[in-house]
Wavefront OBJ file of the C-alpha trace (Angstrom):
o trace
v 57.589 71.358 10.322
v 59.184 72.917 13.389
v 59.307 76.228 11.530
v 55.524 76.035 11.091
v 54.905 75.494 14.797
v 57.402 78.212 15.701
v 55.581 80.659 13.411
v 52.241 79.621 14.932
v 53.613 80.163 18.449
v 54.938 83.598 17.472
v 51.534 84.450 15.999
v 49.845 83.298 19.202
v 52.223 85.442 21.310
v 51.394 88.428 19.080
v 47.659 87.854 19.636
v 48.109 87.039 23.342
v 51.022 89.170 24.603
v 50.020 88.428 28.210
v 51.063 84.806 27.542
v 54.464 85.584 25.998
v 56.376 84.005 28.918
v 54.504 80.720 28.461
v 55.103 80.838 24.705
v 58.828 81.310 25.342
v 58.855 77.976 27.231
v 57.136 76.244 24.300
v 59.591 77.737 21.815
v 62.504 76.648 24.007
v 61.173 73.084 23.981
v 60.679 73.239 20.211
v 64.357 74.184 19.747
v 65.568 71.221 21.855
v 67.650 68.672 19.941
v 65.882 65.742 21.652
v 62.597 65.129 19.823
v 59.923 66.979 21.867
v 57.082 65.402 19.836
v 57.615 61.938 21.396
v 56.140 60.929 24.736
v 59.362 59.093 25.602
v 61.068 62.455 26.181
v 60.368 62.593 29.907
v 61.971 66.001 30.415
v 58.754 67.277 28.779
v 57.004 66.873 25.443
v 54.295 68.343 23.261
v 50.689 67.277 23.503
v 47.748 68.519 21.459
v 44.202 69.203 22.599
v 40.935 70.265 21.062
v 38.441 72.814 22.275
v 35.666 70.839 20.585
v 32.597 73.032 20.118
v 29.136 72.162 18.872
v 27.698 73.612 15.660
v 26.095 76.486 17.548
v 29.297 77.390 19.366
v 27.552 77.231 22.744
v 28.795 73.911 24.135
v 32.166 72.201 24.432
v 32.678 68.447 24.586
v 34.653 67.455 27.686
v 36.026 64.126 28.845
v 36.018 62.839 32.391
v 39.652 61.815 32.097
v 40.281 58.263 33.264
v 43.847 58.802 34.575
v 43.454 62.306 36.023
v 39.846 62.092 37.234
v 39.087 65.610 35.943
v 36.699 67.022 33.324
v 39.032 68.272 30.584
v 39.190 68.967 26.864
v 39.931 66.054 24.528
v 43.576 65.579 23.636
v 46.707 63.554 23.961
v 50.272 62.907 22.905
v 51.623 64.107 19.576
v 53.292 60.704 19.052
v 55.678 62.132 16.478
v 53.093 64.296 14.670
v 54.706 67.701 14.185
v 51.580 69.426 12.882
v 49.930 69.640 16.276
v 46.599 70.852 14.892
v 46.360 67.490 13.088
v 47.213 65.653 16.311
v 44.437 67.613 18.079
v 41.979 66.648 15.344
v 43.060 62.994 15.544
v 42.625 62.951 19.316
v 39.176 64.557 19.062
v 38.064 61.934 16.544
v 39.543 59.006 18.495
v 38.234 60.091 21.895
v 34.730 61.124 20.775
v 33.952 58.847 17.841
v 32.681 61.930 16.011
v 33.198 62.309 12.265
v 33.071 65.367 10.050
v 35.124 67.476 12.471
v 36.940 70.603 11.290
v 40.011 72.089 12.979
v 41.221 75.699 12.979
v 44.983 75.731 12.413
v 45.613 78.817 14.565
v 46.600 78.081 18.161
v 43.712 78.771 20.550
v 45.496 78.211 23.880
v 48.715 76.883 25.383
v 49.109 75.229 28.755
v 52.198 73.749 30.408
v 51.150 71.397 33.185
v 52.683 68.764 35.412
v 51.533 65.171 34.938
v 51.853 63.021 38.058
v 53.568 59.645 38.021
v 51.290 56.920 36.638
v 52.194 53.239 36.710
v 55.758 52.991 35.319
v 55.824 56.487 33.793
v 57.546 59.119 35.969
v 56.012 62.547 36.516
v 56.758 64.963 33.662
v 55.687 68.175 31.887
v 53.100 68.365 29.133
v 53.373 71.329 26.795
v 49.798 71.292 25.540
v 48.954 73.226 22.384
v 45.193 73.635 21.943
v 43.118 74.168 18.832
v 39.461 74.879 18.159
v 37.721 71.888 16.595
v 34.188 72.274 15.243
v 31.634 69.483 15.334
v 29.874 68.510 12.131
v 26.267 67.464 11.647
v 26.380 64.535 14.069
v 27.088 65.431 17.696
v 26.332 61.966 19.159
v 29.634 60.927 20.707
v 30.977 57.558 21.815
v 32.910 57.224 25.076
v 36.374 55.737 24.461
v 38.433 53.654 26.879
v 40.459 56.785 27.737
v 37.426 58.410 29.355
v 35.142 57.654 32.242
v 32.488 59.702 30.426
v 31.998 62.515 27.912
v 29.541 65.400 28.102
v 28.556 68.462 26.114
v 28.802 71.374 28.575
v 27.578 74.934 28.092
v 30.602 77.184 27.593
v 29.113 80.092 29.540
v 28.594 77.780 32.530
v 32.161 76.445 32.284
v 33.499 80.009 32.300
v 31.581 80.878 35.465
v 31.971 77.659 37.467
v 34.846 77.867 40.004
v 34.848 74.037 40.217
v 35.830 73.797 36.539
v 39.510 73.100 35.837
v 41.312 76.457 35.601
v 42.605 75.894 32.061
v 39.144 74.811 30.836
v 37.656 77.923 32.447
v 40.320 80.041 30.699
v 39.476 78.521 27.299
v 35.763 79.062 27.916
v 36.431 82.723 28.687
v 38.602 83.086 25.580
v 35.843 81.547 23.464
v 33.190 83.842 24.915
v 35.442 86.895 24.519
v 35.738 86.101 20.809
v 31.943 86.220 20.604
v 31.856 82.710 19.173
v 28.876 81.495 21.180
v 26.305 83.133 18.928
v 24.935 80.801 16.278
v 26.934 78.722 13.827
v 30.324 80.363 13.597
v 33.955 79.658 14.236
v 35.517 81.438 11.293
v 38.195 83.940 12.207
l 1 2 3 4 5 6 7 8 9 10 11 12 13 14 15 16 17 18 19 20 21 22 23 24 25 26 27 28 29 30 31 32 33 34 35 36 37 38 39 40 41 42 43 44 45 46 47 48 49 50 51 52 53 54 55 56 57 58 59 60 61 62 63 64 65 66 67 68 69 70 71 72 73 74 75 76 77 78 79 80 81 82 83 84 85 86 87 88 89 90 91 92 93 94 95 96 97 98 99 100 101 102 103 104 105 106 107 108 109 110 111 112 113 114 115 116 117 118 119 120 121 122 123 124 125 126 127 128 129 130 131 132 133 134 135 136 137 138 139 140 141 142 143 144 145 146 147 148 149 150 151 152 153 154 155 156 157 158 159 160 161 162 163 164 165 166 167 168 169 170 171 172 173 174 175 176 177 178 179 180 181 182 183 184 185 186 187 188
């Protein structure tokens, strides 16, 4: 399974050469002998997130994250799942209550970020691999205990709003650059 993620990271670096240094950090983690897919690895571990878009490709579902207090994409720990696109899909389903979701297996974005100490868990790195997840027919979400709230937000507004988290703004810009916000789409 690690070979699959390594190939996906290499493909992402080919498509996004400006992010090759970040990809090198993810590949270094992947090669580590200590299991980087488990949250117990406090030197850093993989997480998986979803850029969850509505059927029209014009809005993204964001969570007002309970622990971090920020509006972010849905996602969480891999918890041993080595196919991170499946972990991203699982997190999207669990955190939104939505069914009928569809995930693109190609990596959409990568983001290495520092997580501050919380309760008994020391501060550590998250190596977040992000995937596009498409909503199905029903877009009526349910707020889970992990969120303070959820909201569908217009992607063009996220891209332009300086108050939006920098990585969310980057994903919004990537989405718009692909021309995905025009009608029902999402196929590469």
